PDB file with one MODEL, atoms N, CA, C and O in Angstrom:
MODEL        1
ATOM      1  N   MET A   1       0.839  -9.918 -19.720  1.00  0.00           N
ATOM      2  CA  MET A   1       1.034  -9.502 -18.363  1.00  0.00           C
ATOM      3  C   MET A   1      -0.232  -9.791 -17.576  1.00  0.00           C
ATOM      4  O   MET A   1      -1.332  -9.434 -17.997  1.00  0.00           O
ATOM      5  N   LYS A   2      -0.072 -10.425 -16.461  1.00  0.00           N
ATOM      6  CA  LYS A   2      -1.200 -10.766 -15.608  1.00  0.00           C
ATOM      7  C   LYS A   2      -1.593  -9.545 -14.785  1.00  0.00           C
ATOM      8  O   LYS A   2      -0.730  -8.881 -14.211  1.00  0.00           O
ATOM      9  N   LEU A   3      -2.888  -9.241 -14.722  1.00  0.00           N
ATOM     10  CA  LEU A   3      -3.363  -8.051 -14.021  1.00  0.00           C
ATOM     11  C   LEU A   3      -4.132  -8.353 -12.745  1.00  0.00           C
ATOM     12  O   LEU A   3      -4.330  -7.462 -11.918  1.00  0.00           O
ATOM     13  N   VAL A   4      -4.572  -9.603 -12.573  1.00  0.00           N
ATOM     14  CA  VAL A   4      -5.390  -9.930 -11.403  1.00  0.00           C
ATOM     15  C   VAL A   4      -4.850 -11.145 -10.669  1.00  0.00           C
ATOM     16  O   VAL A   4      -4.241 -12.039 -11.256  1.00  0.00           O
ATOM     17  N   PHE A   5      -5.097 -11.145  -9.351  1.00  0.00           N
ATOM     18  CA  PHE A   5      -4.816 -12.288  -8.486  1.00  0.00           C
ATOM     19  C   PHE A   5      -6.092 -13.080  -8.291  1.00  0.00           C
ATOM     20  O   PHE A   5      -7.175 -12.501  -8.202  1.00  0.00           O
ATOM     21  N   THR A   6      -5.978 -14.395  -8.225  1.00  0.00           N
ATOM     22  CA  THR A   6      -7.090 -15.239  -7.800  1.00  0.00           C
ATOM     23  C   THR A   6      -7.158 -15.209  -6.280  1.00  0.00           C
ATOM     24  O   THR A   6      -6.262 -14.669  -5.632  1.00  0.00           O
ATOM     25  N   ARG A   7      -8.192 -15.771  -5.716  1.00  0.00           N
ATOM     26  CA  ARG A   7      -8.337 -15.857  -4.260  1.00  0.00           C
ATOM     27  C   ARG A   7      -7.147 -16.585  -3.640  1.00  0.00           C
ATOM     28  O   ARG A   7      -6.631 -16.171  -2.602  1.00  0.00           O
ATOM     29  N   GLU A   8      -6.720 -17.659  -4.274  1.00  0.00           N
ATOM     30  CA  GLU A   8      -5.586 -18.436  -3.771  1.00  0.00           C
ATOM     31  C   GLU A   8      -4.298 -17.608  -3.802  1.00  0.00           C
ATOM     32  O   GLU A   8      -3.481 -17.686  -2.884  1.00  0.00           O
ATOM     33  N   GLU A   9      -4.126 -16.821  -4.855  1.00  0.00           N
ATOM     34  CA  GLU A   9      -2.927 -15.991  -4.988  1.00  0.00           C
ATOM     35  C   GLU A   9      -2.924 -14.839  -3.978  1.00  0.00           C
ATOM     36  O   GLU A   9      -1.874 -14.477  -3.448  1.00  0.00           O
ATOM     37  N   VAL A  10      -4.103 -14.267  -3.717  1.00  0.00           N
ATOM     38  CA  VAL A  10      -4.187 -13.211  -2.700  1.00  0.00           C
ATOM     39  C   VAL A  10      -3.825 -13.785  -1.339  1.00  0.00           C
ATOM     40  O   VAL A  10      -3.049 -13.188  -0.593  1.00  0.00           O
ATOM     41  N   ALA A  11      -4.386 -14.940  -1.018  1.00  0.00           N
ATOM     42  CA  ALA A  11      -4.075 -15.572   0.265  1.00  0.00           C
ATOM     43  C   ALA A  11      -2.576 -15.809   0.399  1.00  0.00           C
ATOM     44  O   ALA A  11      -1.994 -15.519   1.443  1.00  0.00           O
ATOM     45  N   ALA A  12      -1.959 -16.325  -0.635  1.00  0.00           N
ATOM     46  CA  ALA A  12      -0.516 -16.575  -0.606  1.00  0.00           C
ATOM     47  C   ALA A  12       0.265 -15.268  -0.446  1.00  0.00           C
ATOM     48  O   ALA A  12       1.241 -15.224   0.303  1.00  0.00           O
ATOM     49  N   ALA A  13      -0.150 -14.208  -1.137  1.00  0.00           N
ATOM     50  CA  ALA A  13       0.530 -12.914  -1.038  1.00  0.00           C
ATOM     51  C   ALA A  13       0.453 -12.356   0.378  1.00  0.00           C
ATOM     52  O   ALA A  13       1.344 -11.628   0.813  1.00  0.00           O
ATOM     53  N   LEU A  14      -0.617 -12.700   1.097  1.00  0.00           N
ATOM     54  CA  LEU A  14      -0.792 -12.234   2.467  1.00  0.00           C
ATOM     55  C   LEU A  14      -0.208 -13.209   3.487  1.00  0.00           C
ATOM     56  O   LEU A  14      -0.223 -12.943   4.689  1.00  0.00           O
ATOM     57  N   GLY A  15       0.310 -14.345   2.998  1.00  0.00           N
ATOM     58  CA  GLY A  15       0.866 -15.345   3.905  1.00  0.00           C
ATOM     59  C   GLY A  15      -0.200 -16.074   4.699  1.00  0.00           C
ATOM     60  O   GLY A  15       0.040 -16.494   5.831  1.00  0.00           O
ATOM     61  N   GLN A  16      -1.372 -16.223   4.110  1.00  0.00           N
ATOM     62  CA  GLN A  16      -2.511 -16.860   4.773  1.00  0.00           C
ATOM     63  C   GLN A  16      -2.987 -18.055   3.970  1.00  0.00           C
ATOM     64  O   GLN A  16      -2.733 -18.156   2.770  1.00  0.00           O
ATOM     65  N   SER A  17      -3.676 -18.952   4.641  1.00  0.00           N
ATOM     66  CA  SER A  17      -4.371 -20.009   3.910  1.00  0.00           C
ATOM     67  C   SER A  17      -5.611 -19.383   3.273  1.00  0.00           C
ATOM     68  O   SER A  17      -6.027 -18.291   3.662  1.00  0.00           O
ATOM     69  N   VAL A  18      -6.191 -20.064   2.309  1.00  0.00           N
ATOM     70  CA  VAL A  18      -7.414 -19.558   1.665  1.00  0.00           C
ATOM     71  C   VAL A  18      -8.526 -19.450   2.702  1.00  0.00           C
ATOM     72  O   VAL A  18      -9.276 -18.473   2.706  1.00  0.00           O
ATOM     73  N   ALA A  19      -8.640 -20.446   3.580  1.00  0.00           N
ATOM     74  CA  ALA A  19      -9.681 -20.417   4.620  1.00  0.00           C
ATOM     75  C   ALA A  19      -9.489 -19.218   5.547  1.00  0.00           C
ATOM     76  O   ALA A  19     -10.459 -18.554   5.914  1.00  0.00           O
ATOM     77  N   ASP A  20      -8.236 -18.940   5.928  1.00  0.00           N
ATOM     78  CA  ASP A  20      -7.977 -17.785   6.799  1.00  0.00           C
ATOM     79  C   ASP A  20      -8.288 -16.481   6.067  1.00  0.00           C
ATOM     80  O   ASP A  20      -8.879 -15.571   6.648  1.00  0.00           O
ATOM     81  N   PHE A  21      -7.896 -16.384   4.804  1.00  0.00           N
ATOM     82  CA  PHE A  21      -8.205 -15.180   4.028  1.00  0.00           C
ATOM     83  C   PHE A  21      -9.716 -14.988   3.949  1.00  0.00           C
ATOM     84  O   PHE A  21     -10.214 -13.879   4.143  1.00  0.00           O
ATOM     85  N   ASP A  22     -10.443 -16.060   3.666  1.00  0.00           N
ATOM     86  CA  ASP A  22     -11.905 -15.958   3.583  1.00  0.00           C
ATOM     87  C   ASP A  22     -12.505 -15.434   4.889  1.00  0.00           C
ATOM     88  O   ASP A  22     -13.411 -14.600   4.867  1.00  0.00           O
ATOM     89  N   SER A  23     -12.002 -15.923   6.025  1.00  0.00           N
ATOM     90  CA  SER A  23     -12.567 -15.493   7.308  1.00  0.00           C
ATOM     91  C   SER A  23     -12.124 -14.081   7.686  1.00  0.00           C
ATOM     92  O   SER A  23     -12.835 -13.385   8.411  1.00  0.00           O
ATOM     93  N   LEU A  24     -10.962 -13.654   7.205  1.00  0.00           N
ATOM     94  CA  LEU A  24     -10.445 -12.320   7.530  1.00  0.00           C
ATOM     95  C   LEU A  24     -10.849 -11.248   6.521  1.00  0.00           C
ATOM     96  O   LEU A  24     -10.662 -10.058   6.777  1.00  0.00           O
ATOM     97  N   ARG A  25     -11.391 -11.649   5.396  1.00  0.00           N
ATOM     98  CA  ARG A  25     -11.607 -10.721   4.287  1.00  0.00           C
ATOM     99  C   ARG A  25     -12.436  -9.496   4.664  1.00  0.00           C
ATOM    100  O   ARG A  25     -12.060  -8.381   4.303  1.00  0.00           O
ATOM    101  N   SER A  26     -13.544  -9.662   5.374  1.00  0.00           N
ATOM    102  CA  SER A  26     -14.375  -8.495   5.700  1.00  0.00           C
ATOM    103  C   SER A  26     -13.638  -7.533   6.625  1.00  0.00           C
ATOM    104  O   SER A  26     -13.773  -6.320   6.471  1.00  0.00           O
ATOM    105  N   SER A  27     -12.863  -8.039   7.580  1.00  0.00           N
ATOM    106  CA  SER A  27     -12.107  -7.136   8.454  1.00  0.00           C
ATOM    107  C   SER A  27     -10.961  -6.471   7.686  1.00  0.00           C
ATOM    108  O   SER A  27     -10.637  -5.313   7.946  1.00  0.00           O
ATOM    109  N   LEU A  28     -10.344  -7.194   6.740  1.00  0.00           N
ATOM    110  CA  LEU A  28      -9.302  -6.583   5.905  1.00  0.00           C
ATOM    111  C   LEU A  28      -9.893  -5.463   5.055  1.00  0.00           C
ATOM    112  O   LEU A  28      -9.301  -4.389   4.938  1.00  0.00           O
ATOM    113  N   GLU A  29     -11.063  -5.714   4.462  1.00  0.00           N
ATOM    114  CA  GLU A  29     -11.721  -4.689   3.641  1.00  0.00           C
ATOM    115  C   GLU A  29     -12.094  -3.475   4.488  1.00  0.00           C
ATOM    116  O   GLU A  29     -12.056  -2.346   4.000  1.00  0.00           O
ATOM    117  N   ALA A  30     -12.455  -3.699   5.756  1.00  0.00           N
ATOM    118  CA  ALA A  30     -12.768  -2.581   6.655  1.00  0.00           C
ATOM    119  C   ALA A  30     -11.532  -1.727   6.912  1.00  0.00           C
ATOM    120  O   ALA A  30     -11.649  -0.549   7.250  1.00  0.00           O
ATOM    121  N   GLU A  31     -10.349  -2.314   6.752  1.00  0.00           N
ATOM    122  CA  GLU A  31      -9.084  -1.591   6.919  1.00  0.00           C
ATOM    123  C   GLU A  31      -8.541  -1.067   5.587  1.00  0.00           C
ATOM    124  O   GLU A  31      -7.404  -0.602   5.514  1.00  0.00           O
ATOM    125  N   GLY A  32      -9.359  -1.144   4.541  1.00  0.00           N
ATOM    126  CA  GLY A  32      -8.961  -0.580   3.257  1.00  0.00           C
ATOM    127  C   GLY A  32      -8.447  -1.572   2.240  1.00  0.00           C
ATOM    128  O   GLY A  32      -8.028  -1.174   1.153  1.00  0.00           O
ATOM    129  N   PHE A  33      -8.468  -2.870   2.566  1.00  0.00           N
ATOM    130  CA  PHE A  33      -8.027  -3.864   1.595  1.00  0.00           C
ATOM    131  C   PHE A  33      -8.925  -3.786   0.367  1.00  0.00           C
ATOM    132  O   PHE A  33     -10.139  -3.639   0.504  1.00  0.00           O
ATOM    133  N   PRO A  34      -8.350  -3.883  -0.836  1.00  0.00           N
ATOM    134  CA  PRO A  34      -9.164  -3.730  -2.053  1.00  0.00           C
ATOM    135  C   PRO A  34     -10.241  -4.810  -2.178  1.00  0.00           C
ATOM    136  O   PRO A  34     -10.063  -5.954  -1.759  1.00  0.00           O
ATOM    137  N   LYS A  35     -11.333  -4.411  -2.757  1.00  0.00           N
ATOM    138  CA  LYS A  35     -12.412  -5.363  -3.056  1.00  0.00           C
ATOM    139  C   LYS A  35     -12.103  -6.036  -4.390  1.00  0.00           C
ATOM    140  O   LYS A  35     -11.294  -5.528  -5.165  1.00  0.00           O
ATOM    141  N   PRO A  36     -12.736  -7.171  -4.662  1.00  0.00           N
ATOM    142  CA  PRO A  36     -12.518  -7.819  -5.963  1.00  0.00           C
ATOM    143  C   PRO A  36     -12.881  -6.884  -7.116  1.00  0.00           C
ATOM    144  O   PRO A  36     -13.693  -5.971  -6.968  1.00  0.00           O
ATOM    145  N   VAL A  37     -12.263  -7.136  -8.258  1.00  0.00           N
ATOM    146  CA  VAL A  37     -12.564  -6.360  -9.464  1.00  0.00           C
ATOM    147  C   VAL A  37     -14.011  -6.655  -9.868  1.00  0.00           C
ATOM    148  O   VAL A  37     -14.405  -7.809 -10.035  1.00  0.00           O
ATOM    149  N   ARG A  38     -14.779  -5.591 -10.017  1.00  0.00           N
ATOM    150  CA  ARG A  38     -16.186  -5.756 -10.383  1.00  0.00           C
ATOM    151  C   ARG A  38     -16.288  -6.453 -11.735  1.00  0.00           C
ATOM    152  O   ARG A  38     -15.594  -6.088 -12.684  1.00  0.00           O
ATOM    153  N   GLY A  39     -17.148  -7.448 -11.815  1.00  0.00           N
ATOM    154  CA  GLY A  39     -17.337  -8.188 -13.058  1.00  0.00           C
ATOM    155  C   GLY A  39     -16.511  -9.467 -13.131  1.00  0.00           C
ATOM    156  O   GLY A  39     -16.727 -10.301 -14.010  1.00  0.00           O
ATOM    157  N   LEU A  40     -15.565  -9.620 -12.207  1.00  0.00           N
ATOM    158  CA  LEU A  40     -14.757 -10.842 -12.146  1.00  0.00           C
ATOM    159  C   LEU A  40     -14.964 -11.485 -10.784  1.00  0.00           C
ATOM    160  O   LEU A  40     -14.650 -10.885  -9.756  1.00  0.00           O
ATOM    161  N   ALA A  41     -15.473 -12.665 -10.773  1.00  0.00           N
ATOM    162  CA  ALA A  41     -15.713 -13.345  -9.507  1.00  0.00           C
ATOM    163  C   ALA A  41     -14.397 -13.710  -8.839  1.00  0.00           C
ATOM    164  O   ALA A  41     -13.582 -14.441  -9.401  1.00  0.00           O
ATOM    165  N   MET A  42     -14.202 -13.197  -7.643  1.00  0.00           N
ATOM    166  CA  MET A  42     -13.070 -13.562  -6.799  1.00  0.00           C
ATOM    167  C   MET A  42     -11.708 -13.311  -7.445  1.00  0.00           C
ATOM    168  O   MET A  42     -10.819 -14.157  -7.361  1.00  0.00           O
ATOM    169  N   CYS A  43     -11.539 -12.161  -8.087  1.00  0.00           N
ATOM    170  CA  CYS A  43     -10.249 -11.736  -8.639  1.00  0.00           C
ATOM    171  C   CYS A  43      -9.966 -10.311  -8.171  1.00  0.00           C
ATOM    172  O   CYS A  43     -10.858  -9.462  -8.163  1.00  0.00           O
ATOM    173  N   TRP A  44      -8.714 -10.058  -7.779  1.00  0.00           N
ATOM    174  CA  TRP A  44      -8.302  -8.769  -7.254  1.00  0.00           C
ATOM    175  C   TRP A  44      -7.208  -8.182  -8.132  1.00  0.00           C
ATOM    176  O   TRP A  44      -6.397  -8.917  -8.696  1.00  0.00           O
ATOM    177  N   SER A  45      -7.187  -6.871  -8.248  1.00  0.00           N
ATOM    178  CA  SER A  45      -6.122  -6.183  -8.968  1.00  0.00           C
ATOM    179  C   SER A  45      -4.795  -6.459  -8.265  1.00  0.00           C
ATOM    180  O   SER A  45      -4.654  -6.193  -7.072  1.00  0.00           O
ATOM    181  N   ILE A  46      -3.832  -6.988  -9.001  1.00  0.00           N
ATOM    182  CA  ILE A  46      -2.512  -7.256  -8.424  1.00  0.00           C
ATOM    183  C   ILE A  46      -1.915  -5.957  -7.891  1.00  0.00           C
ATOM    184  O   ILE A  46      -1.388  -5.934  -6.779  1.00  0.00           O
ATOM    185  N   MET A  47      -1.987  -4.888  -8.658  1.00  0.00           N
ATOM    186  CA  MET A  47      -1.394  -3.611  -8.246  1.00  0.00           C
ATOM    187  C   MET A  47      -2.049  -3.070  -6.983  1.00  0.00           C
ATOM    188  O   MET A  47      -1.364  -2.525  -6.118  1.00  0.00           O
ATOM    189  N   ASP A  48      -3.372  -3.215  -6.866  1.00  0.00           N
ATOM    190  CA  ASP A  48      -4.061  -2.719  -5.674  1.00  0.00           C
ATOM    191  C   ASP A  48      -3.687  -3.544  -4.440  1.00  0.00           C
ATOM    192  O   ASP A  48      -3.499  -2.985  -3.359  1.00  0.00           O
ATOM    193  N   VAL A  49      -3.577  -4.865  -4.593  1.00  0.00           N
ATOM    194  CA  VAL A  49      -3.186  -5.720  -3.462  1.00  0.00           C
ATOM    195  C   VAL A  49      -1.758  -5.387  -3.027  1.00  0.00           C
ATOM    196  O   VAL A  49      -1.493  -5.242  -1.834  1.00  0.00           O
ATOM    197  N   ILE A  50      -0.844  -5.266  -3.983  1.00  0.00           N
ATOM    198  CA  ILE A  50       0.546  -4.944  -3.655  1.00  0.00           C
ATOM    199  C   ILE A  50       0.629  -3.573  -2.980  1.00  0.00           C
ATOM    200  O   ILE A  50       1.359  -3.412  -2.002  1.00  0.00           O
ATOM    201  N   ALA A  51      -0.108  -2.587  -3.490  1.00  0.00           N
ATOM    202  CA  ALA A  51      -0.105  -1.253  -2.881  1.00  0.00           C
ATOM    203  C   ALA A  51      -0.608  -1.321  -1.444  1.00  0.00           C
ATOM    204  O   ALA A  51      -0.061  -0.650  -0.569  1.00  0.00           O
ATOM    205  N   TRP A  52      -1.645  -2.124  -1.187  1.00  0.00           N
ATOM    206  CA  TRP A  52      -2.184  -2.250   0.171  1.00  0.00           C
ATOM    207  C   TRP A  52      -1.166  -2.915   1.093  1.00  0.00           C
ATOM    208  O   TRP A  52      -0.965  -2.464   2.221  1.00  0.00           O
ATOM    209  N   VAL A  53      -0.530  -3.973   0.628  1.00  0.00           N
ATOM    210  CA  VAL A  53       0.462  -4.676   1.445  1.00  0.00           C
ATOM    211  C   VAL A  53       1.631  -3.751   1.787  1.00  0.00           C
ATOM    212  O   VAL A  53       2.154  -3.808   2.899  1.00  0.00           O
ATOM    213  N   ASN A  54       2.044  -2.903   0.848  1.00  0.00           N
ATOM    214  CA  ASN A  54       3.211  -2.038   1.028  1.00  0.00           C
ATOM    215  C   ASN A  54       2.885  -0.642   1.559  1.00  0.00           C
ATOM    216  O   ASN A  54       3.751   0.232   1.531  1.00  0.00           O
ATOM    217  N   ARG A  55       1.694  -0.415   2.028  1.00  0.00           N
ATOM    218  CA  ARG A  55       1.253   0.937   2.386  1.00  0.00           C
ATOM    219  C   ARG A  55       1.894   1.492   3.647  1.00  0.00           C
ATOM    220  O   ARG A  55       1.851   2.706   3.845  1.00  0.00           O
ATOM    221  N   ASP A  56       2.484   0.677   4.510  1.00  0.00           N
ATOM    222  CA  ASP A  56       3.163   1.139   5.731  1.00  0.00           C
ATOM    223  C   ASP A  56       2.293   2.049   6.594  1.00  0.00           C
ATOM    224  O   ASP A  56       2.768   3.048   7.133  1.00  0.00           O
ATOM    225  N   GLY A  57       1.018   1.695   6.720  1.00  0.00           N
ATOM    226  CA  GLY A  57       0.128   2.471   7.568  1.00  0.00           C
ATOM    227  C   GLY A  57      -0.421   3.735   6.938  1.00  0.00           C
ATOM    228  O   GLY A  57      -1.249   4.418   7.540  1.00  0.00           O
ATOM    229  N   ARG A  58       0.029   4.054   5.738  1.00  0.00           N
ATOM    230  CA  ARG A  58      -0.486   5.240   5.049  1.00  0.00           C
ATOM    231  C   ARG A  58      -1.866   4.949   4.477  1.00  0.00           C
ATOM    232  O   ARG A  58      -2.195   3.789   4.227  1.00  0.00           O
ATOM    233  N   PRO A  59      -2.672   5.973   4.268  1.00  0.00           N
ATOM    234  CA  PRO A  59      -3.973   5.736   3.617  1.00  0.00           C
ATOM    235  C   PRO A  59      -3.763   5.152   2.225  1.00  0.00           C
ATOM    236  O   PRO A  59      -2.750   5.416   1.579  1.00  0.00           O
ATOM    237  N   MET A  60      -4.710   4.371   1.777  1.00  0.00           N
ATOM    238  CA  MET A  60      -4.622   3.758   0.452  1.00  0.00           C
ATOM    239  C   MET A  60      -4.807   4.804  -0.633  1.00  0.00           C
ATOM    240  O   MET A  60      -5.681   5.665  -0.527  1.00  0.00           O
ATOM    241  N   PRO A  61      -3.979   4.732  -1.689  1.00  0.00           N
ATOM    242  CA  PRO A  61      -4.205   5.609  -2.846  1.00  0.00           C
ATOM    243  C   PRO A  61      -5.433   5.148  -3.623  1.00  0.00           C
ATOM    244  O   PRO A  61      -6.010   4.100  -3.334  1.00  0.00           O
ATOM    245  N   GLU A  62      -5.811   5.930  -4.590  1.00  0.00           N
ATOM    246  CA  GLU A  62      -6.913   5.515  -5.459  1.00  0.00           C
ATOM    247  C   GLU A  62      -6.557   4.184  -6.114  1.00  0.00           C
ATOM    248  O   GLU A  62      -5.385   3.932  -6.393  1.00  0.00           O
ATOM    249  N   PRO A  63      -7.554   3.323  -6.367  1.00  0.00           N
ATOM    250  CA  PRO A  63      -7.261   2.028  -6.997  1.00  0.00           C
ATOM    251  C   PRO A  63      -6.543   2.194  -8.330  1.00  0.00           C
ATOM    252  O   PRO A  63      -6.810   3.129  -9.086  1.00  0.00           O
ATOM    253  N   VAL A  64      -5.629   1.271  -8.602  1.00  0.00           N
ATOM    254  CA  VAL A  64      -4.887   1.280  -9.855  1.00  0.00           C
ATOM    255  C   VAL A  64      -5.770   0.784 -10.988  1.00  0.00           C
ATOM    256  O   VAL A  64      -5.761   1.348 -12.082  1.00  0.00           O
ATOM    257  N   MET A  65      -6.530  -0.270 -10.727  1.00  0.00           N
ATOM    258  CA  MET A  65      -7.422  -0.829 -11.754  1.00  0.00           C
ATOM    259  C   MET A  65      -8.670   0.032 -11.844  1.00  0.00           C
ATOM    260  O   MET A  65      -9.289   0.332 -10.824  1.00  0.00           O
ATOM    261  N   PRO A  66      -9.040   0.425 -13.031  1.00  0.00           N
ATOM    262  CA  PRO A  66     -10.298   1.156 -13.168  1.00  0.00           C
ATOM    263  C   PRO A  66     -11.463   0.213 -12.872  1.00  0.00           C
ATOM    264  O   PRO A  66     -11.323  -1.008 -12.944  1.00  0.00           O
ATOM    265  N   GLU A  67     -12.588   0.785 -12.544  1.00  0.00           N
ATOM    266  CA  GLU A  67     -13.785  -0.034 -12.351  1.00  0.00           C
ATOM    267  C   GLU A  67     -14.165  -0.643 -13.700  1.00  0.00           C
ATOM    268  O   GLU A  67     -14.509   0.071 -14.642  1.00  0.00           O
ATOM    269  N   LEU A  68     -14.099  -1.935 -13.775  1.00  0.00           N
ATOM    270  CA  LEU A  68     -14.395  -2.621 -15.031  1.00  0.00           C
ATOM    271  C   LEU A  68     -15.784  -3.226 -14.956  1.00  0.00           C
ATOM    272  O   LEU A  68     -16.168  -3.816 -13.946  1.00  0.00           O
ATOM    273  N   GLU A  69     -16.509  -3.076 -16.007  1.00  0.00           N
ATOM    274  CA  GLU A  69     -17.882  -3.562 -16.034  1.00  0.00           C
ATOM    275  C   GLU A  69     -17.961  -5.041 -16.371  1.00  0.00           C
ATOM    276  O   GLU A  69     -18.808  -5.749 -15.829  1.00  0.00           O
ATOM    277  N   THR A  70     -17.096  -5.520 -17.255  1.00  0.00           N
ATOM    278  CA  THR A  70     -17.228  -6.885 -17.730  1.00  0.00           C
ATOM    279  C   THR A  70     -15.867  -7.566 -17.826  1.00  0.00           C
ATOM    280  O   THR A  70     -14.844  -6.894 -17.958  1.00  0.00           O
ATOM    281  N   PRO A  71     -15.852  -8.899 -17.761  1.00  0.00           N
ATOM    282  CA  PRO A  71     -14.592  -9.617 -17.952  1.00  0.00           C
ATOM    283  C   PRO A  71     -13.940  -9.308 -19.296  1.00  0.00           C
ATOM    284  O   PRO A  71     -12.715  -9.362 -19.409  1.00  0.00           O
ATOM    285  N   SER A  72     -14.736  -8.985 -20.316  1.00  0.00           N
ATOM    286  CA  SER A  72     -14.144  -8.699 -21.623  1.00  0.00           C
ATOM    287  C   SER A  72     -13.291  -7.431 -21.571  1.00  0.00           C
ATOM    288  O   SER A  72     -12.326  -7.314 -22.327  1.00  0.00           O
ATOM    289  N   GLN A  73     -13.627  -6.482 -20.697  1.00  0.00           N
ATOM    290  CA  GLN A  73     -12.802  -5.290 -20.546  1.00  0.00           C
ATOM    291  C   GLN A  73     -11.448  -5.648 -19.941  1.00  0.00           C
ATOM    292  O   GLN A  73     -10.428  -5.080 -20.332  1.00  0.00           O
ATOM    293  N   VAL A  74     -11.426  -6.586 -18.991  1.00  0.00           N
ATOM    294  CA  VAL A  74     -10.163  -7.036 -18.396  1.00  0.00           C
ATOM    295  C   VAL A  74      -9.330  -7.762 -19.439  1.00  0.00           C
ATOM    296  O   VAL A  74      -8.119  -7.555 -19.520  1.00  0.00           O
ATOM    297  N   ILE A  75      -9.964  -8.608 -20.236  1.00  0.00           N
ATOM    298  CA  ILE A  75      -9.253  -9.335 -21.288  1.00  0.00           C
ATOM    299  C   ILE A  75      -8.644  -8.344 -22.277  1.00  0.00           C
ATOM    300  O   ILE A  75      -7.509  -8.523 -22.719  1.00  0.00           O
ATOM    301  N   ALA A  76      -9.395  -7.304 -22.621  1.00  0.00           N
ATOM    302  CA  ALA A  76      -8.876  -6.292 -23.549  1.00  0.00           C
ATOM    303  C   ALA A  76      -7.662  -5.583 -22.936  1.00  0.00           C
ATOM    304  O   ALA A  76      -6.684  -5.332 -23.640  1.00  0.00           O
ATOM    305  N   LEU A  77      -7.706  -5.260 -21.648  1.00  0.00           N
ATOM    306  CA  LEU A  77      -6.574  -4.625 -20.980  1.00  0.00           C
ATOM    307  C   LEU A  77      -5.355  -5.560 -20.982  1.00  0.00           C
ATOM    308  O   LEU A  77      -4.235  -5.114 -21.227  1.00  0.00           O
ATOM    309  N   GLU A  78      -5.570  -6.851 -20.711  1.00  0.00           N
ATOM    310  CA  GLU A  78      -4.462  -7.797 -20.701  1.00  0.00           C
ATOM    311  C   GLU A  78      -3.842  -7.923 -22.086  1.00  0.00           C
ATOM    312  O   GLU A  78      -2.621  -8.019 -22.206  1.00  0.00           O
ATOM    313  N   LYS A  79      -4.670  -7.925 -23.142  1.00  0.00           N
ATOM    314  CA  LYS A  79      -4.141  -8.007 -24.512  1.00  0.00           C
ATOM    315  C   LYS A  79      -3.305  -6.782 -24.835  1.00  0.00           C
ATOM    316  O   LYS A  79      -2.232  -6.903 -25.427  1.00  0.00           O
ATOM    317  N   ARG A  80      -3.786  -5.596 -24.452  1.00  0.00           N
ATOM    318  CA  ARG A  80      -3.035  -4.365 -24.695  1.00  0.00           C
ATOM    319  C   ARG A  80      -1.705  -4.376 -23.940  1.00  0.00           C
ATOM    320  O   ARG A  80      -0.699  -3.889 -24.456  1.00  0.00           O
ATOM    321  N   ALA A  81      -1.693  -4.923 -22.733  1.00  0.00           N
ATOM    322  CA  ALA A  81      -0.474  -4.958 -21.920  1.00  0.00           C
ATOM    323  C   ALA A  81       0.576  -5.870 -22.531  1.00  0.00           C
ATOM    324  O   ALA A  81       1.771  -5.660 -22.325  1.00  0.00           O
ATOM    325  N   ARG A  82       0.143  -6.887 -23.287  1.00  0.00           N
ATOM    326  CA  ARG A  82       1.066  -7.824 -23.913  1.00  0.00           C
ATOM    327  C   ARG A  82       1.782  -7.212 -25.121  1.00  0.00           C
ATOM    328  O   ARG A  82       2.845  -7.688 -25.518  1.00  0.00           O
ATOM    329  N   HIS A  83       1.199  -6.159 -25.703  1.00  0.00           N
ATOM    330  CA  HIS A  83       1.771  -5.574 -26.940  1.00  0.00           C
ATOM    331  C   HIS A  83       2.634  -4.413 -26.645  1.00  0.00           C
ATOM    332  O   HIS A  83       3.189  -3.808 -27.562  1.00  0.00           O
TER     333      HIS A  83
ENDMDL
END
């Protein structure tokens, strides 16, 4: 099971080009858009992005993905999700 979106996938989920997402990212984050998963360059929690898109103006819930220190922690989570 895939747990993170790449930059290109986030842009597509938002209906934006990658260039537009890059230019809008700081203003989106100011409105509560999730930040990338710590330890993974330019990857976002799929669940957090989907929750933000579907929030209907409500405040964002706590992030679904825990704060991960290293990419190996994400890999371990993905392996567990597959079993």
